[in-house]
N, C-alpha and C positions, 0 to 999 in steps of 0.2 A: 408499911401500915396495914393493919387489918381491914377486911371488908365486912360489912354488915348488911343483912337482910332487915327492912324495917317496914313498919306500918305507921301511918301518921294521918292526922285529921286537919283539914283547914278550917277557917272561920265559919265556913257554910256547912260544916259537918261532914264534908265528903272525905272518903278514906283514899289515901294515896299510899301505894307501896313501891318498894323497889330495893336496890342495893346501892351501897355507897362505901367508899374508902374514908375511914376517919381514924384518928388516933386513938379515940375510945368512944364508949357509948355516951358519955357526957359531951364530948365534942361533936358527935353526930346530932344529938339533941339540940345543941346550940346553933349548929349549921342549919337545921330544919327550922328551928324557931326564927331565924333570921329570914327564912323564906315564907313565914307566915304558918308554918305547920307545927303541930304538937305531936311529938312522938308517943305512939300508944303501945308498940311492941318493937323489939329488937332481938336479933340473934346473930351472933358471930358467925361468919362463913368459915368453915374449916378448909384447909388446904385441899383435902379429898373432894369436897363439895365443889371447889372451884375447878378442879380438874374434870371432874364429871360434867359440870355445866359447859365448860370448854369444849369437851369431846361431843357433847350432845349438840351444841351449836354447829360444830364443824360437820357433823353428820347431817343434820338437817339442812344446812346451806348446800353441801355437796351432793346430796342425793335426792332431796325432795323439795325443801323450802316451804312445805305445806304446813298449815296450822295443826293438822293432825299430828304432826311429828313433835311438835313443841308441846301440844297438849299431852301426848304420851310420856314425854320426859318429865313434865310437871307433875303428872299423877304419880309417876314412878319415884321421883326423887323429892317431891314436895316443893320444888323451886325450879324456876328456869327464867333466866333473863336473856332477853333476845339481844344478840350483838349483830346489828346490820352494818 
């Protein structure tokens, strides 16, 4: 199943963002709607992006664990989900 980066709003108008596995964009929208969120943007994560994200996580956890490391990779690749 593909993974997607998404941005959604709750009833209070707060924006929530993250990544999630779903069968399709429509399936993602339905899942978020069940959680009280309205999908505002979505982008399918390509395999290379998932690999880059995995490697960046491994680097940050192994060598520094600092927020600057995650901020660097987010600014470089435009995304970064933290795996704790």
